[in-house]
mmCIF file of the C-alpha atoms, coordinates in Angstrom:
data_MODEL
# 
_entry.id   MODEL 
# 
loop_
_atom_site.group_PDB 
_atom_site.id 
_atom_site.type_symbol 
_atom_site.label_atom_id 
_atom_site.label_alt_id 
_atom_site.label_comp_id 
_atom_site.label_asym_id 
_atom_site.label_entity_id 
_atom_site.label_seq_id 
_atom_site.pdbx_PDB_ins_code 
_atom_site.Cartn_x 
_atom_site.Cartn_y 
_atom_site.Cartn_z 
_atom_site.occupancy 
_atom_site.B_iso_or_equiv 
_atom_site.pdbx_formal_charge 
_atom_site.auth_seq_id 
_atom_site.auth_comp_id 
_atom_site.auth_asym_id 
_atom_site.auth_atom_id 
_atom_site.pdbx_PDB_model_num 
ATOM 1   C CA . MET A 1 1   ? 72.561 170.342 -25.417 1.00 0.00 ? 1   MET A CA 1 
ATOM 2   C CA . ALA A 1 2   ? 72.863 171.507 -29.003 1.00 0.00 ? 2   ALA A CA 1 
ATOM 3   C CA . GLU A 1 3   ? 71.881 175.118 -28.343 1.00 0.00 ? 3   GLU A CA 1 
ATOM 4   C CA . LYS A 1 4   ? 73.206 177.032 -25.382 1.00 0.00 ? 4   LYS A CA 1 
ATOM 5   C CA . ARG A 1 5   ? 70.221 177.982 -23.248 1.00 0.00 ? 5   ARG A CA 1 
ATOM 6   C CA . ASN A 1 6   ? 70.336 180.107 -20.144 1.00 0.00 ? 6   ASN A CA 1 
ATOM 7   C CA . ILE A 1 7   ? 68.786 178.959 -16.887 1.00 0.00 ? 7   ILE A CA 1 
ATOM 8   C CA . PHE A 1 8   ? 67.954 181.619 -14.331 1.00 0.00 ? 8   PHE A CA 1 
ATOM 9   C CA . LEU A 1 9   ? 67.195 180.633 -10.738 1.00 0.00 ? 9   LEU A CA 1 
ATOM 10  C CA . VAL A 1 10  ? 64.854 182.850 -8.734  1.00 0.00 ? 10  VAL A CA 1 
ATOM 11  C CA . GLY A 1 11  ? 63.449 182.441 -5.261  1.00 0.00 ? 11  GLY A CA 1 
ATOM 12  C CA . PRO A 1 12  ? 63.748 183.694 -1.700  1.00 0.00 ? 12  PRO A CA 1 
ATOM 13  C CA . MET A 1 13  ? 66.811 183.803 0.517   1.00 0.00 ? 13  MET A CA 1 
ATOM 14  C CA . GLY A 1 14  ? 67.683 180.309 1.663   1.00 0.00 ? 14  GLY A CA 1 
ATOM 15  C CA . ALA A 1 15  ? 65.962 178.527 -1.233  1.00 0.00 ? 15  ALA A CA 1 
ATOM 16  C CA . GLY A 1 16  ? 69.320 177.142 -2.393  1.00 0.00 ? 16  GLY A CA 1 
ATOM 17  C CA . LYS A 1 17  ? 69.795 179.146 -5.591  1.00 0.00 ? 17  LYS A CA 1 
ATOM 18  C CA . SER A 1 18  ? 73.596 179.300 -5.410  1.00 0.00 ? 18  SER A CA 1 
ATOM 19  C CA . THR A 1 19  ? 74.152 175.722 -4.273  1.00 0.00 ? 19  THR A CA 1 
ATOM 20  C CA . ILE A 1 20  ? 71.635 174.224 -6.697  1.00 0.00 ? 20  ILE A CA 1 
ATOM 21  C CA . GLY A 1 21  ? 72.910 176.505 -9.450  1.00 0.00 ? 21  GLY A CA 1 
ATOM 22  C CA . ARG A 1 22  ? 76.466 175.210 -9.072  1.00 0.00 ? 22  ARG A CA 1 
ATOM 23  C CA . HIS A 1 23  ? 75.249 171.593 -9.318  1.00 0.00 ? 23  HIS A CA 1 
ATOM 24  C CA . LEU A 1 24  ? 73.050 172.391 -12.295 1.00 0.00 ? 24  LEU A CA 1 
ATOM 25  C CA . ALA A 1 25  ? 75.827 174.194 -14.173 1.00 0.00 ? 25  ALA A CA 1 
ATOM 26  C CA . GLN A 1 26  ? 78.256 171.346 -13.527 1.00 0.00 ? 26  GLN A CA 1 
ATOM 27  C CA . MET A 1 27  ? 75.754 168.693 -14.632 1.00 0.00 ? 27  MET A CA 1 
ATOM 28  C CA . LEU A 1 28  ? 74.857 170.591 -17.820 1.00 0.00 ? 28  LEU A CA 1 
ATOM 29  C CA . HIS A 1 29  ? 78.433 171.770 -18.546 1.00 0.00 ? 29  HIS A CA 1 
ATOM 30  C CA . LEU A 1 30  ? 77.373 175.404 -18.373 1.00 0.00 ? 30  LEU A CA 1 
ATOM 31  C CA . GLU A 1 31  ? 79.031 178.427 -16.805 1.00 0.00 ? 31  GLU A CA 1 
ATOM 32  C CA . PHE A 1 32  ? 77.719 179.346 -13.322 1.00 0.00 ? 32  PHE A CA 1 
ATOM 33  C CA . HIS A 1 33  ? 77.194 182.919 -12.129 1.00 0.00 ? 33  HIS A CA 1 
ATOM 34  C CA . ASP A 1 34  ? 75.785 184.327 -8.904  1.00 0.00 ? 34  ASP A CA 1 
ATOM 35  C CA . SER A 1 35  ? 74.542 187.918 -9.182  1.00 0.00 ? 35  SER A CA 1 
ATOM 36  C CA . ASP A 1 36  ? 75.473 188.751 -5.568  1.00 0.00 ? 36  ASP A CA 1 
ATOM 37  C CA . GLN A 1 37  ? 79.012 187.411 -6.031  1.00 0.00 ? 37  GLN A CA 1 
ATOM 38  C CA . GLU A 1 38  ? 79.335 189.408 -9.241  1.00 0.00 ? 38  GLU A CA 1 
ATOM 39  C CA . ILE A 1 39  ? 78.260 192.595 -7.435  1.00 0.00 ? 39  ILE A CA 1 
ATOM 40  C CA . GLU A 1 40  ? 80.873 191.915 -4.740  1.00 0.00 ? 40  GLU A CA 1 
ATOM 41  C CA . SER A 1 41  ? 83.509 191.246 -7.386  1.00 0.00 ? 41  SER A CA 1 
ATOM 42  C CA . ARG A 1 42  ? 82.748 194.462 -9.276  1.00 0.00 ? 42  ARG A CA 1 
ATOM 43  C CA . THR A 1 43  ? 82.551 196.677 -6.190  1.00 0.00 ? 43  THR A CA 1 
ATOM 44  C CA . GLY A 1 44  ? 85.395 195.047 -4.274  1.00 0.00 ? 44  GLY A CA 1 
ATOM 45  C CA . ALA A 1 45  ? 83.139 194.981 -1.215  1.00 0.00 ? 45  ALA A CA 1 
ATOM 46  C CA . ASP A 1 46  ? 80.578 192.640 0.284   1.00 0.00 ? 46  ASP A CA 1 
ATOM 47  C CA . ILE A 1 47  ? 76.823 193.087 -0.086  1.00 0.00 ? 47  ILE A CA 1 
ATOM 48  C CA . ALA A 1 48  ? 76.413 194.264 3.515   1.00 0.00 ? 48  ALA A CA 1 
ATOM 49  C CA . TRP A 1 49  ? 78.892 197.111 2.859   1.00 0.00 ? 49  TRP A CA 1 
ATOM 50  C CA . VAL A 1 50  ? 77.060 198.136 -0.325  1.00 0.00 ? 50  VAL A CA 1 
ATOM 51  C CA . PHE A 1 51  ? 73.779 198.214 1.653   1.00 0.00 ? 51  PHE A CA 1 
ATOM 52  C CA . ASP A 1 52  ? 75.410 200.253 4.455   1.00 0.00 ? 52  ASP A CA 1 
ATOM 53  C CA . VAL A 1 53  ? 76.988 202.810 2.145   1.00 0.00 ? 53  VAL A CA 1 
ATOM 54  C CA . GLU A 1 54  ? 74.517 203.030 -0.743  1.00 0.00 ? 54  GLU A CA 1 
ATOM 55  C CA . GLY A 1 55  ? 71.329 201.746 0.845   1.00 0.00 ? 55  GLY A CA 1 
ATOM 56  C CA . GLU A 1 56  ? 69.017 199.206 -0.716  1.00 0.00 ? 56  GLU A CA 1 
ATOM 57  C CA . GLU A 1 57  ? 68.320 201.545 -3.644  1.00 0.00 ? 57  GLU A CA 1 
ATOM 58  C CA . GLY A 1 58  ? 72.022 201.757 -4.548  1.00 0.00 ? 58  GLY A CA 1 
ATOM 59  C CA . PHE A 1 59  ? 72.372 198.002 -4.231  1.00 0.00 ? 59  PHE A CA 1 
ATOM 60  C CA . ARG A 1 60  ? 69.333 197.432 -6.485  1.00 0.00 ? 60  ARG A CA 1 
ATOM 61  C CA . ARG A 1 61  ? 70.816 199.715 -9.172  1.00 0.00 ? 61  ARG A CA 1 
ATOM 62  C CA . ARG A 1 62  ? 74.022 197.681 -9.141  1.00 0.00 ? 62  ARG A CA 1 
ATOM 63  C CA . GLU A 1 63  ? 72.024 194.444 -9.168  1.00 0.00 ? 63  GLU A CA 1 
ATOM 64  C CA . ALA A 1 64  ? 69.994 195.535 -12.223 1.00 0.00 ? 64  ALA A CA 1 
ATOM 65  C CA . GLN A 1 65  ? 73.177 196.335 -14.171 1.00 0.00 ? 65  GLN A CA 1 
ATOM 66  C CA . VAL A 1 66  ? 74.848 193.047 -13.217 1.00 0.00 ? 66  VAL A CA 1 
ATOM 67  C CA . ILE A 1 67  ? 71.790 190.968 -14.122 1.00 0.00 ? 67  ILE A CA 1 
ATOM 68  C CA . SER A 1 68  ? 71.381 192.848 -17.402 1.00 0.00 ? 68  SER A CA 1 
ATOM 69  C CA . ASP A 1 69  ? 75.017 192.093 -18.282 1.00 0.00 ? 69  ASP A CA 1 
ATOM 70  C CA . LEU A 1 70  ? 74.943 188.443 -17.188 1.00 0.00 ? 70  LEU A CA 1 
ATOM 71  C CA . THR A 1 71  ? 71.659 187.588 -18.909 1.00 0.00 ? 71  THR A CA 1 
ATOM 72  C CA . GLU A 1 72  ? 73.145 188.706 -22.235 1.00 0.00 ? 72  GLU A CA 1 
ATOM 73  C CA . LYS A 1 73  ? 75.603 185.806 -22.053 1.00 0.00 ? 73  LYS A CA 1 
ATOM 74  C CA . GLN A 1 74  ? 74.762 182.424 -23.582 1.00 0.00 ? 74  GLN A CA 1 
ATOM 75  C CA . GLY A 1 75  ? 74.904 179.025 -21.899 1.00 0.00 ? 75  GLY A CA 1 
ATOM 76  C CA . ILE A 1 76  ? 74.874 180.096 -18.264 1.00 0.00 ? 76  ILE A CA 1 
ATOM 77  C CA . VAL A 1 77  ? 73.152 179.204 -15.038 1.00 0.00 ? 77  VAL A CA 1 
ATOM 78  C CA . LEU A 1 78  ? 72.489 182.350 -13.000 1.00 0.00 ? 78  LEU A CA 1 
ATOM 79  C CA . ALA A 1 79  ? 71.539 182.444 -9.321  1.00 0.00 ? 79  ALA A CA 1 
ATOM 80  C CA . THR A 1 80  ? 69.784 185.776 -8.746  1.00 0.00 ? 80  THR A CA 1 
ATOM 81  C CA . GLY A 1 81  ? 69.354 187.709 -5.530  1.00 0.00 ? 81  GLY A CA 1 
ATOM 82  C CA . GLY A 1 82  ? 66.049 187.106 -3.764  1.00 0.00 ? 82  GLY A CA 1 
ATOM 83  C CA . GLY A 1 83  ? 64.846 190.674 -4.227  1.00 0.00 ? 83  GLY A CA 1 
ATOM 84  C CA . SER A 1 84  ? 65.935 191.127 -7.827  1.00 0.00 ? 84  SER A CA 1 
ATOM 85  C CA . VAL A 1 85  ? 62.446 190.260 -9.122  1.00 0.00 ? 85  VAL A CA 1 
ATOM 86  C CA . GLN A 1 86  ? 61.053 193.439 -7.589  1.00 0.00 ? 86  GLN A CA 1 
ATOM 87  C CA . SER A 1 87  ? 62.477 195.261 -10.624 1.00 0.00 ? 87  SER A CA 1 
ATOM 88  C CA . LYS A 1 88  ? 60.245 195.064 -13.702 1.00 0.00 ? 88  LYS A CA 1 
ATOM 89  C CA . ASP A 1 89  ? 63.356 195.485 -15.890 1.00 0.00 ? 89  ASP A CA 1 
ATOM 90  C CA . ILE A 1 90  ? 65.025 192.489 -14.257 1.00 0.00 ? 90  ILE A CA 1 
ATOM 91  C CA . ARG A 1 91  ? 61.865 190.380 -14.595 1.00 0.00 ? 91  ARG A CA 1 
ATOM 92  C CA . ASN A 1 92  ? 61.838 191.287 -18.301 1.00 0.00 ? 92  ASN A CA 1 
ATOM 93  C CA . TYR A 1 93  ? 65.546 190.393 -18.764 1.00 0.00 ? 93  TYR A CA 1 
ATOM 94  C CA . LEU A 1 94  ? 65.037 187.030 -17.090 1.00 0.00 ? 94  LEU A CA 1 
ATOM 95  C CA . SER A 1 95  ? 61.843 186.151 -18.965 1.00 0.00 ? 95  SER A CA 1 
ATOM 96  C CA . ALA A 1 96  ? 63.191 187.185 -22.366 1.00 0.00 ? 96  ALA A CA 1 
ATOM 97  C CA . ARG A 1 97  ? 66.707 185.767 -22.134 1.00 0.00 ? 97  ARG A CA 1 
ATOM 98  C CA . GLY A 1 98  ? 66.345 182.296 -20.653 1.00 0.00 ? 98  GLY A CA 1 
ATOM 99  C CA . ILE A 1 99  ? 64.376 179.709 -18.743 1.00 0.00 ? 99  ILE A CA 1 
ATOM 100 C CA . VAL A 1 100 ? 63.298 180.886 -15.307 1.00 0.00 ? 100 VAL A CA 1 
ATOM 101 C CA . VAL A 1 101 ? 63.205 178.320 -12.501 1.00 0.00 ? 101 VAL A CA 1 
ATOM 102 C CA . TYR A 1 102 ? 61.498 179.324 -9.256  1.00 0.00 ? 102 TYR A CA 1 
ATOM 103 C CA . LEU A 1 103 ? 63.017 177.484 -6.297  1.00 0.00 ? 103 LEU A CA 1 
ATOM 104 C CA . GLU A 1 104 ? 60.200 177.438 -3.781  1.00 0.00 ? 104 GLU A CA 1 
ATOM 105 C CA . THR A 1 105 ? 60.765 176.976 -0.053  1.00 0.00 ? 105 THR A CA 1 
ATOM 106 C CA . THR A 1 106 ? 58.891 177.525 3.202   1.00 0.00 ? 106 THR A CA 1 
ATOM 107 C CA . ILE A 1 107 ? 59.495 180.292 5.709   1.00 0.00 ? 107 ILE A CA 1 
ATOM 108 C CA . ASP A 1 108 ? 60.549 177.630 8.258   1.00 0.00 ? 108 ASP A CA 1 
ATOM 109 C CA . LYS A 1 109 ? 63.277 176.371 5.914   1.00 0.00 ? 109 LYS A CA 1 
ATOM 110 C CA . GLN A 1 110 ? 64.398 179.920 5.145   1.00 0.00 ? 110 GLN A CA 1 
ATOM 111 C CA . VAL A 1 111 ? 64.736 180.677 8.853   1.00 0.00 ? 111 VAL A CA 1 
ATOM 112 C CA . ALA A 1 112 ? 66.691 177.466 9.441   1.00 0.00 ? 112 ALA A CA 1 
ATOM 113 C CA . ARG A 1 113 ? 69.001 178.021 6.453   1.00 0.00 ? 113 ARG A CA 1 
ATOM 114 C CA . THR A 1 114 ? 69.710 181.709 7.082   1.00 0.00 ? 114 THR A CA 1 
ATOM 115 C CA . GLN A 1 115 ? 69.766 182.014 10.881  1.00 0.00 ? 115 GLN A CA 1 
ATOM 116 C CA . ARG A 1 116 ? 73.555 182.030 11.244  1.00 0.00 ? 116 ARG A CA 1 
ATOM 117 C CA . ASP A 1 117 ? 74.298 183.910 8.012   1.00 0.00 ? 117 ASP A CA 1 
ATOM 118 C CA . LYS A 1 118 ? 75.514 187.423 8.780   1.00 0.00 ? 118 LYS A CA 1 
ATOM 119 C CA . ARG A 1 119 ? 75.866 188.245 5.088   1.00 0.00 ? 119 ARG A CA 1 
ATOM 120 C CA . ARG A 1 120 ? 72.150 188.965 4.580   1.00 0.00 ? 120 ARG A CA 1 
ATOM 121 C CA . PRO A 1 121 ? 71.583 192.635 5.455   1.00 0.00 ? 121 PRO A CA 1 
ATOM 122 C CA . LEU A 1 122 ? 67.777 192.467 5.425   1.00 0.00 ? 122 LEU A CA 1 
ATOM 123 C CA . LEU A 1 123 ? 67.827 189.744 8.099   1.00 0.00 ? 123 LEU A CA 1 
ATOM 124 C CA . GLN A 1 124 ? 70.042 191.537 10.617  1.00 0.00 ? 124 GLN A CA 1 
ATOM 125 C CA . VAL A 1 125 ? 67.009 192.412 12.744  1.00 0.00 ? 125 VAL A CA 1 
ATOM 126 C CA . ASP A 1 126 ? 65.364 191.182 15.952  1.00 0.00 ? 126 ASP A CA 1 
ATOM 127 C CA . ASN A 1 127 ? 62.717 189.130 14.138  1.00 0.00 ? 127 ASN A CA 1 
ATOM 128 C CA . PRO A 1 128 ? 64.033 187.739 10.825  1.00 0.00 ? 128 PRO A CA 1 
ATOM 129 C CA . ARG A 1 129 ? 60.977 185.455 10.444  1.00 0.00 ? 129 ARG A CA 1 
ATOM 130 C CA . GLU A 1 130 ? 58.731 188.518 10.278  1.00 0.00 ? 130 GLU A CA 1 
ATOM 131 C CA . VAL A 1 131 ? 60.958 190.051 7.579   1.00 0.00 ? 131 VAL A CA 1 
ATOM 132 C CA . LEU A 1 132 ? 60.923 186.791 5.581   1.00 0.00 ? 132 LEU A CA 1 
ATOM 133 C CA . GLU A 1 133 ? 57.121 186.640 5.821   1.00 0.00 ? 133 GLU A CA 1 
ATOM 134 C CA . GLU A 1 134 ? 56.788 190.239 4.620   1.00 0.00 ? 134 GLU A CA 1 
ATOM 135 C CA . LEU A 1 135 ? 59.213 189.632 1.748   1.00 0.00 ? 135 LEU A CA 1 
ATOM 136 C CA . ALA A 1 136 ? 57.376 186.436 0.732   1.00 0.00 ? 136 ALA A CA 1 
ATOM 137 C CA . GLU A 1 137 ? 54.103 188.323 0.493   1.00 0.00 ? 137 GLU A CA 1 
ATOM 138 C CA . ILE A 1 138 ? 55.659 190.808 -1.941  1.00 0.00 ? 138 ILE A CA 1 
ATOM 139 C CA . ARG A 1 139 ? 58.065 188.590 -3.865  1.00 0.00 ? 139 ARG A CA 1 
ATOM 140 C CA . ASN A 1 140 ? 56.428 185.152 -4.186  1.00 0.00 ? 140 ASN A CA 1 
ATOM 141 C CA . PRO A 1 141 ? 53.797 186.387 -6.698  1.00 0.00 ? 141 PRO A CA 1 
ATOM 142 C CA . LEU A 1 142 ? 56.629 187.933 -8.764  1.00 0.00 ? 142 LEU A CA 1 
ATOM 143 C CA . TYR A 1 143 ? 58.599 184.657 -8.774  1.00 0.00 ? 143 TYR A CA 1 
ATOM 144 C CA . GLU A 1 144 ? 55.455 182.842 -9.902  1.00 0.00 ? 144 GLU A CA 1 
ATOM 145 C CA . GLU A 1 145 ? 54.741 185.458 -12.583 1.00 0.00 ? 145 GLU A CA 1 
ATOM 146 C CA . ILE A 1 146 ? 58.009 184.850 -14.443 1.00 0.00 ? 146 ILE A CA 1 
ATOM 147 C CA . ALA A 1 147 ? 58.645 181.173 -13.647 1.00 0.00 ? 147 ALA A CA 1 
ATOM 148 C CA . ASP A 1 148 ? 58.734 178.671 -16.479 1.00 0.00 ? 148 ASP A CA 1 
ATOM 149 C CA . ILE A 1 149 ? 58.951 175.895 -13.889 1.00 0.00 ? 149 ILE A CA 1 
ATOM 150 C CA . VAL A 1 150 ? 58.606 175.706 -10.113 1.00 0.00 ? 150 VAL A CA 1 
ATOM 151 C CA . VAL A 1 151 ? 60.588 173.262 -7.967  1.00 0.00 ? 151 VAL A CA 1 
ATOM 152 C CA . LYS A 1 152 ? 60.187 172.781 -4.219  1.00 0.00 ? 152 LYS A CA 1 
ATOM 153 C CA . THR A 1 153 ? 63.552 172.623 -2.442  1.00 0.00 ? 153 THR A CA 1 
ATOM 154 C CA . ASP A 1 154 ? 62.607 171.951 1.185   1.00 0.00 ? 154 ASP A CA 1 
ATOM 155 C CA . GLU A 1 155 ? 63.286 168.289 1.836   1.00 0.00 ? 155 GLU A CA 1 
ATOM 156 C CA . GLN A 1 156 ? 65.721 167.475 -0.950  1.00 0.00 ? 156 GLN A CA 1 
ATOM 157 C CA . SER A 1 157 ? 69.433 167.752 -1.539  1.00 0.00 ? 157 SER A CA 1 
ATOM 158 C CA . ALA A 1 158 ? 70.756 170.298 -4.020  1.00 0.00 ? 158 ALA A CA 1 
ATOM 159 C CA . LYS A 1 159 ? 71.782 167.498 -6.375  1.00 0.00 ? 159 LYS A CA 1 
ATOM 160 C CA . VAL A 1 160 ? 68.297 165.950 -6.354  1.00 0.00 ? 160 VAL A CA 1 
ATOM 161 C CA . VAL A 1 161 ? 66.735 169.355 -7.072  1.00 0.00 ? 161 VAL A CA 1 
ATOM 162 C CA . ALA A 1 162 ? 69.211 169.942 -9.925  1.00 0.00 ? 162 ALA A CA 1 
ATOM 163 C CA . ASN A 1 163 ? 68.234 166.569 -11.401 1.00 0.00 ? 163 ASN A CA 1 
ATOM 164 C CA . GLN A 1 164 ? 64.542 167.464 -11.118 1.00 0.00 ? 164 GLN A CA 1 
ATOM 165 C CA . ILE A 1 165 ? 65.148 170.728 -12.961 1.00 0.00 ? 165 ILE A CA 1 
ATOM 166 C CA . ILE A 1 166 ? 67.017 168.939 -15.752 1.00 0.00 ? 166 ILE A CA 1 
ATOM 167 C CA . GLU A 1 167 ? 64.213 166.393 -16.001 1.00 0.00 ? 167 GLU A CA 1 
ATOM 168 C CA . GLN A 1 168 ? 61.499 169.076 -16.149 1.00 0.00 ? 168 GLN A CA 1 
ATOM 169 C CA . LEU A 1 169 ? 63.428 171.006 -18.780 1.00 0.00 ? 169 LEU A CA 1 
ATOM 170 C CA . GLY A 1 170 ? 63.797 167.885 -20.893 1.00 0.00 ? 170 GLY A CA 1 
ATOM 171 C CA . PHE A 1 171 ? 67.601 168.163 -21.181 1.00 0.00 ? 171 PHE A CA 1 
# 
């Protein structure tokens, strides 16, 4: 890759953004970042704690700052938080500063991939499927709005999906 392009992964919880992002970065010799991990690193606390103490609004403010900072870098793969696209500013950063890849997955896969994960504050409820369905209704159109390419992740390994992304991007 002669020029250093940024690749930003968007999609719902459980789509595989972090796992696929690591493979993609390794395959393209780019730096990998995960916005949630960066928030945890900067705050010295996990996402669940930030949600508990600052609420979703406080978390979203932190997320917007982190994504603004990270998208100004060159030659990175960034896995974003599932809800980050709800911010118009974040959608603008992503669209203007790199190639946006929407990792699409079904609610069934999301439920299967997230059911034992206690690190997802929005899913610590009696009926996580209902929450995922509600979030999909709001967020999926936003993912589609800013996506340069869409890749389905359901029945494929992270490595296969990373290869598909590289192929579609023509790298």
